[in-house]
ZAMARGU-4260 file (C-alpha; in steps of 0.2 Angstrom, whole numbers, plus 5000, padded with zeros to 4 digits):
<rodrens>
0) 5143/4927/5036 | 5126/4934/5038 | 5117/4918/5032 | 5128/4907/5043 | 5124/4917/5059
5) 5106/4916/5055 | 5106/4898/5052 | 5116/4895/5067 | 5104/4904/5078 | 5090/4894/5071
10) 5099/4877/5074 | 5103/4882/5092 | 5086/4887/5095 | 5077/4873/5087 | 5088/4858/5087
15) 5075/4846/5080 | 5069/4858/5066 | 5079/4849/5052 | 5072/4832/5056 | 5058/4827/5044
20) 5051/4816/5057 | 5044/4831/5067 | 5025/4832/5062 | 5021/4849/5056 | 5007/4856/5045
25) 5009/4860/5027 | 5004/4878/5024 | 4997/4886/5008 | 4994/4904/5004 | 4981/4906/4990
30) 4981/4924/4984 | 4969/4934/4972 | 4976/4950/4966 | 4968/4968/4968 | 4954/4961/4978
35) 4946/4970/4993 | 4933/4961/5004 | 4920/4973/4998 | 4916/4964/4982 | 4914/4946/4989
40) 4897/4939/4995 | 4906/4932/5010 | 4908/4950/5016 | 4895/4959/5007 | 4877/4953/5002
45) 4880/4962/4985 | 4897/4954/4981 | 4902/4940/4970 | 4898/4922/4976 | 4914/4912/4978
50) 4908/4895/4983 | 4926/4887/4985 | 4931/4901/4997 | 4915/4900/5006 | 4917/4881/5008
55) 4935/4884/5015 | 4927/4896/5027 | 4915/4883/5033 | 4930/4873/5039 | 4940/4888/5046
60) 4939/4906/5051 | 4934/4921/5042 | 4943/4937/5048 | 4931/4952/5046 | 4945/4964/5050
65) 4960/4959/5039 | 4971/4973/5031 | 4985/4974/5019 | 4997/4988/5026 | 4999/4995/5008
70) 4986/4997/4994 | 4998/4992/4980 | 5007/4976/4975 | 5025/4977/4978 | 5024/4986/4994
75) 5011/4974/5000 | 5021/4959/4996 | 5037/4966/5003 | 5027/4969/5019 | 5019/4952/5019
80) 5034/4941/5016 | 5046/4951/5028 | 5033/4954/5042 | 5040/4972/5042 | 5032/4989/5040
85) 5039/4995/5023 | 5043/5013/5028 | 5054/5007/5041 | 5065/4996/5029 | 5063/5007/5013
90) 5052/4995/5003 | 5037/5008/5002 | 5039/5014/4984 | 5030/5005/4970 | 5039/5000/4959
95) 5056/5001/4967 | 5070/5012/4959 | 5082/5000/4966 | 5081/4984/4976 | 5086/4987/4994
100) 5095/4976/5006 | 5085/4969/5021 | 5090/4973/5039 | 5106/4963/5044 | 5096/4952/5057
105) 5081/4948/5045 | 5077/4936/5031 | 5061/4934/5022 | 5049/4922/5031 | 5051/4907/5019
110) 5070/4906/5023 | 5066/4901/5041 | 5054/4888/5035 | 5066/4881/5022 | 5080/4880/5035
115) 5068/4871/5047 | 5065/4857/5034 | 5050/4864/5024 | 5050/4863/5005 | 5046/4881/5000
120) 5038/4885/4983 | 5031/4901/4975 | 5019/4901/4960 | 5024/4914/4955 | 5026/4933/4958
125) 5042/4939/4967 | 5036/4957/4966 | 5047/4962/4981 | 5056/4979/4983 | 5071/4971/4992
130) 5086/4960/4987 | 5080/4942/4987 | 5092/4929/4993 | 5093/4913/4983 | 5090/4903/4999
135) 5072/4908/5001 | 5063/4897/4988 | 5066/4879/4983 | 5055/4884/4968 | 5049/4900/4961
140) 5041/4901/4944 | 5024/4899/4935 | 5028/4880/4936 | 5033/4879/4955 | 5024/4866/4964
145) 5025/4858/4981 | 5024/4841/4973 | 5043/4840/4970 | 5046/4839/4989 | 5054/4824/4997
150) 5042/4810/5004 | 5035/4816/5021 | 5042/4833/5019 | 5031/4848/5025 | 5029/4862/5012
155) 5025/4880/5011 | 5017/4885/4995 | 5011/4901/4988 | 4998/4901/4973 | 4994/4918/4965
160) 4979/4920/4954 | 4980/4935/4942 | 4963/4935/4934 | 4957/4948/4945 | 4972/4960/4942
165) 4969/4978/4937 | 4974/4975/4919 | 4958/4964/4917 | 4948/4980/4918 | 4956/4988/4903
170) 4941/4983/4892 | 4934/4993/4878 | 4918/5003/4876 | 4913/4990/4863 | 4914/4976/4876
175) 4902/4987/4887 | 4890/4990/4873 | 4888/4971/4870 | 4881/4969/4888 | 4862/4970/4890
180) 4856/4982/4903 | 4846/4969/4912 | 4863/4960/4916 | 4868/4976/4926 | 4852/4979/4935
185) 4857/4970/4951 | 4873/4980/4953 | 4875/4992/4968 | 4887/5006/4965 | 4896/5013/4980
190) 4891/5031/4985 | 4908/5039/4979 | 4905/5032/4961 | 4894/5039/4948 | 4880/5027/4944
195) 4883/5025/4925 | 4883/5010/4914 | 4902/5010/4913 | 4903/5009/4932 | 4890/4996/4933
200) 4899/4986/4920 | 4915/4988/4929 | 4908/4981/4945 | 4899/4967/4935 | 4915/4962/4925
205) 4926/4962/4941 | 4913/4951/4950 | 4914/4939/4935 | 4933/4939/4937 | 4932/4934/4955
210) 4920/4920/4950 | 4934/4914/4938 | 4947/4915/4952 | 4936/4905/4963 | 4934/4891/4950
215) 4953/4891/4948 | 4955/4889/4967 | 4942/4875/4967 | 4952/4866/4954 | 4968/4868/4965
220) 4959/4862/4981 | 4951/4847/4972 | 4969/4842/4967 | 4975/4844/4984 | 4961/4834/4991
225) 4964/4820/4979 | 4982/4819/4985 | 4975/4817/5003 | 4983/4833/5009 | 4968/4843/5014
230) 4968/4837/5032 | 4987/4840/5033 | 4987/4857/5027 | 4982/4874/5034 | 4976/4885/5020
235) 4976/4904/5020 | 4966/4913/5007 | 4968/4932/5005 | 4968/4947/4993 | 4985/4955/4990
240) 4978/4972/4994 | 4962/4981/4990 | 4955/4985/4973 | 4953/4987/4959 | 4939/4999/4954
245) 4943/5017/4955 | 4947/5024/4973 | 4953/5007/4979 | 4970/5001/4973 | 4983/5014/4977
250) 4973/5023/4990 | 4972/5020/5009 | 4954/5020/5011 | 4946/5003/5017 | 4943/4999/4998
255) 4962/4999/4996 | 4967/4991/5012 | 4954/4980/5019 | 4956/4962/5012 | 4947/4945/5013
260) 4956/4933/5024 | 4950/4915/5027 | 4960/4902/5035 | 4955/4884/5033 | 4959/4874/5049
265) 4960/4855/5048 | 4954/4846/5064 | 4971/4839/5066 | 4979/4856/5069 | 4964/4864/5078
270) 4975/4865/5094 | 4985/4878/5085 | 4970/4890/5083 | 4962/4900/5097 | 4946/4901/5086
275) 4932/4889/5082 | 4931/4881/5065 | 4917/4889/5055 | 4918/4905/5065 | 4921/4923/5061
280) 4933/4933/5071 | 4934/4952/5074 | 4952/4951/5078 | 4962/4964/5068 | 4975/4955/5057
285) 4988/4965/5047 | 5000/4959/5033 | 5014/4961/5045 | 5006/4948/5056 | 5006/4934/5043
290) 5024/4930/5042 | 5026/4928/5061 | 5010/4918/5061 | 5016/4906/5048 | 5032/4903/5058
295) 5022/4901/5074 | 5011/4888/5066 | 5027/4878/5060 | 5034/4879/5078 | 5047/4892/5074
300) 5050/4907/5085 | 5048/4923/5074 | 5064/4933/5073 | 5065/4949/5083 | 5067/4960/5067
305) 5049/4957/5062 | 5036/4970/5067 | 5021/4959/5067 | 5014/4947/5080 | 5007/4929/5078
310) 4988/4928/5078 | 4988/4909/5078 | 5000/4896/5083 | 5005/4887/5099 | 5004/4898/5114
315) 4993/4911/5106 | 4979/4914/5118 | 4961/4920/5113 | 4962/4934/5126 | 4977/4941/5118
320) 4971/4942/5100 | 4954/4948/5105 | 4962/4964/5111 | 4971/4967/5094 | 4961/4981/5086
325) 4973/4992/5077 | 4980/4992/5059 | 4993/5004/5051 | 4992/5009/5033 | 5004/5018/5021
330) 5004/5025/5003 | 5019/5033/4995 | 5024/5033/4977 | 5013/5022/4965 | 5022/5021/4948
335) 5024/5040/4943 | 5011/5047/4956 | 5018/5053/4972 | 5009/5056/4988 | 5012/5053/5007
340) 4998/5046/5017 | 4998/5037/5033 | 4982/5029/5042 | 4977/5021/5058 | 4962/5010/5061
345) 4958/5008/5079 | 4941/4998/5082 | 4927/5007/5072 | 4937/5023/5069 | 4949/5026/5055
350) 4961/5041/5055 | 4969/5047/5039 | 4984/5059/5039 | 4987/5067/5022 | 5004/5075/5023
355) 5002/5083/5006 | 4983/5087/5006 | 4984/5098/4990 | 4988/5081/4981 | 4970/5077/4975
360) 4967/5058/4975 | 4963/5060/4956 | 4981/5065/4952 | 4985/5057/4935 | 4993/5039/4935
365) 4995/5032/4917 | 4991/5014/4921 | 4976/5019/4932 | 4968/5030/4919 | 4968/5016/4906
370) 4952/5011/4914 | 4936/5018/4906 | 4928/5021/4923 | 4942/5033/4928 | 4941/5042/4912
375) 4922/5044/4913 | 4923/5049/4931 | 4935/5063/4927 | 4925/5069/4912 | 4909/5070/4923
380) 4918/5080/4936 | 4925/5092/4923 | 4907/5094/4916 | 4900/5097/4933 | 4889/5081/4933
385) 4894/5074/4950 | 4887/5076/4967 | 4897/5082/4982 | 4902/5065/4988 | 4907/5059/4970
390) 4917/5075/4968 | 4928/5073/4983 | 4941/5062/4973 | 4945/5077/4962 | 4947/5090/4976
395) 4961/5095/4989 | 4960/5084/5004 | 4960/5089/5023 | 4977/5087/5031 | 4968/5074/5042
400) 4952/5065/5041 | 4942/5054/5054 | 4929/5041/5049 | 4917/5030/5059 | 4918/5014/5049
405) 4903/5006/5057 | 4892/5020/5051 | 4902/5026/5036 | 4910/5010/5028 | 4914/5020/5012
410) 4923/5035/5021 | 4913/5049/5014 | 4908/5058/5030 | 4924/5066/5037 | 4922/5069/5056
415) 4938/5078/5059 | 4930/5095/5061 | 4916/5088/5073 | 4918/5094/5091 | 4909/5078/5097
420) 4924/5068/5090 | 4938/5080/5095 | 4945/5069/5109 | 4946/5053/5098 | 4954/5063/5084
425) 4968/5070/5095 | 4970/5053/5103 | 4973/5044/5086 | 4983/5059/5080 | 4995/5056/5094
430) 4995/5037/5091 | 5000/5039/5073 | 5013/5052/5077 | 5021/5041/5090 | 5021/5026/5078
435) 5030/5034/5064 | 5042/5043/5075 | 5047/5028/5084 | 5049/5017/5068 | 5056/5029/5061
440) 5047/5032/5045 | 5060/5035/5031 | 5048/5043/5019 | 5050/5060/5027 | 5066/5061/5017
445) 5062/5062/4998 | 5065/5046/4989 | 5080/5052/4978 | 5089/5057/4994 | 5086/5040/5002
450) 5093/5032/4986 | 5109/5042/4988 | 5111/5041/5006 | 5102/5026/5014 | 5103/5012/5001
455) 5117/5003/5009 | 5108/4999/5025 | 5091/5008/5026 | 5086/5003/5043 | 5103/5008/5051
460) 5101/5024/5042 | 5084/5027/5050 | 5090/5023/5067 | 5105/5034/5065 | 5094/5048/5059
465) 5079/5045/5071 | 5080/5062/5079 | 5082/5071/5063 | 5066/5062/5056 | 5056/5067/5071
470) 5061/5085/5068 | 5054/5083/5050 | 5038/5075/5056 | 5036/5090/5068 | 5037/5102/5054
475) 5025/5092/5043 | 5013/5092/5058 | 5013/5111/5058 | 4998/5111/5046 | 4987/5104/5060
480) 4987/5120/5070 | 4980/5137/5065 | 4992/5146/5054 | 4994/5161/5065 | 5000/5150/5079
485) 5013/5141/5069 | 5019/5155/5056 | 5035/5159/5066 | 5040/5140/5066 | 5036/5139/5047
490) 5047/5154/5044 | 5061/5146/5054 | 5060/5130/5044 | 5060/5140/5028 | 5076/5148/5034
495) 5085/5133/5041 | 5101/5127/5035 | 5094/5109/5033 | 5087/5108/5016 | 5074/5095/5021
500) 5067/5106/5035 | 5065/5120/5021 | 5057/5106/5010 | 5044/5102/5023 | 5041/5120/5027
505) 5036/5123/5009 | 5024/5108/5009 | 5016/5115/5025 | 5014/5132/5016 | 5006/5124/5001
510) 4994/5115/5014 | 4989/5132/5021 | 4987/5140/5003 | 4983/5158/5004 | 4984/5159/5023
515) 5003/5158/5020 | 5003/5173/5008 | 5014/5183/5020 | 5028/5171/5017 | 5028/5174/4998
520) 5043/5185/4997 | 5053/5172/5006 | 5046/5158/4995 | 5051/5167/4980 | 5069/5169/4986
525) 5070/5151/4990 | 5064/5147/4972 | 5078/5158/4964 | 5093/5154/4976 | 5091/5138/4985
530) 5104/5125/4981 | 5093/5110/4982 | 5082/5106/4967 | 5069/5097/4977 | 5067/5112/4988
535) 5065/5124/4974 | 5052/5114/4965 | 5042/5114/4982 | 5043/5133/4981 | 5037/5133/4963
540) 5023/5122/4969 | 5017/5134/4982 | 5017/5148/4969 | 5008/5139/4955 | 4995/5132/4967
545) 4991/5150/4973 | 4992/5157/4955 | 5007/5168/4959 | 5017/5172/4944 | 5036/5168/4942
550) 5048/5165/4927 | 5043/5148/4921 | 5060/5146/4913 | 5065/5141/4931 | 5055/5125/4929
555) 5064/5120/4914 | 5081/5124/4922 | 5076/5113/4937 | 5072/5098/4926 | 5088/5100/4916
560) 5098/5099/4932 | 5089/5084/4939 | 5102/5072/4945 | 5092/5056/4942 | 5076/5049/4934
565) 5069/5048/4952 | 5072/5066/4956 | 5065/5071/4939 | 5049/5061/4942 | 5047/5069/4959
570) 5048/5086/4951 | 5037/5081/4937 | 5024/5076/4950 | 5022/5094/4955 | 5019/5099/4937
575) 5006/5084/4935 | 4997/5091/4950 | 4996/5108/4943 | 4989/5101/4926 | 4976/5091/4936
580) 4969/5108/4943 | 4972/5117/4927 | 4970/5105/4912 | 4974/5118/4899 | 4991/5124/4906
585) 5006/5123/4895 | 5024/5119/4901 | 5039/5125/4891 | 5050/5110/4890 | 5053/5095/4880
590) 5058/5077/4883 | 5075/5080/4875 | 5081/5089/4891 | 5082/5072/4899 | 5095/5058/4895
595) 5087/5046/4883 | 5089/5031/4895 | 5076/5040/4906 | 5062/5038/4894 | 5068/5024/4882
600) 5053/5013/4887 | 5035/5018/4884 | 5030/5015/4902 | 5045/5023/4911 | 5040/5035/4924
605) 5047/5051/4916 | 5040/5046/4899 | 5023/5044/4907 | 5023/5061/4915 | 5031/5070/4900
610) 5017/5063/4889 | 5004/5070/4900 | 5012/5087/4903 | 5017/5090/4885 | 5000/5086/4877
</rodrens>
């Protein structure tokens, strides 16, 4: 019934869309994985040359301010293909514990193209966090091609290049040793990285992978040209999010969110673009904008359920898009590593809200630490061989941070305590608060709770609980005020009958650290008597972070009582955090306390955490 209504609406709105006689552009998405703009010569003089992409740029537009909304694969792709902010529709966790249904009034963007007569093909990732209808793609596989369309039929094609993926940087020390120092002399290491041979080689190797991706793209474009399709086809090239060197993929810094975006514009379709061919644009483009933009280029009105807005297409005026200077970012769970970070970029300023600032960036992630650069960085920190900027990655964060990206592109000089920037800090804080409250942002409920209570219709759940989520956000924001001014409100939250108010009250206590020591008796009582496992583990978290002793058998009891793998992993995240600060700490439990199906695969989340904690 849902599909029928959607199709009916499209046909009524666009009576000629199904006719192949309508002249419409072909559209291609060319993607390189784990690739921020920082590593390309097109954006950085020290970056890798990519002549095929640079040639595309000469016949199109380079966007200097393009952003993935999320710094990790499945969340970024879910955002990209739906045109929706992931925390609103429950697609913000990587990787999903369950595929979630999309809102009732929304389908992935290619669905609308397909119903309008386009041949839709995807080569090849479907790394989405939502339930994918069979009606979205005509072909989706490693062999998918636009060549199977009907004569004269327009097409939408996605070509994904994986040679730049994070896994390609899991090389051995032997590989590094074979590389001559002279090959690495030209490498410029970012200020937050130690300048070592391992890091220089990691940059060098990644740049070579970008060159290889460029060669693959050149081959693809050559074939397209030989078929006489270049002048019929609008081509987008972008990175699927930032990455992949340490402190990029998975993190909401510019290195994790800012992406290359080049759009090739055939002269035939120049009228659809409010930009000059061969130009660079300062317009801010978010991933949520690309789905409605593609629909607009195809002459299809984007559905109301999309959060993004077209930045190209018929009727889009240059004056409108020149005013677009804002980008929203989010990070939640990345594999087994939990955090909750939201960002807002407005012009040259970047605001980062760390809702759990005691979660250091370096919190262990199994797949991430397979990279030698991560391992070396951690070793150098523990041996006291890093400077202050290089050490930030391993230390607690500020609840909020502010950066001037024009002056500080690598986000190492936090301006949040600067009196000169107080007004802009407060302004951006209010903007972010309003944004996440109005969505609303589902992440203020723990993931296990959402899986049990919101999975049938996440967006409806969010709207029905909008006021309750706003109350949780208000508690979370108590750590932005001086402790003495909010102590009474924190105490009230800890005593509230709503477990998630107690949950956030405890997180705020951990943010304040020893300043909240007057609440220790109440926190100890919560640890012993609370009925909610996830509330009790947050109480234990506060006590462990502040080295206040308690009976550690309670931790084993909490893990034994976990209702699901997701709940167990969230609790294990707390123990992983403590081990990050105290590498020699021992925990008194074994993997046998969990059902075997929770760790029957080597890379399952509980298994990854358990191996770290029990070694």
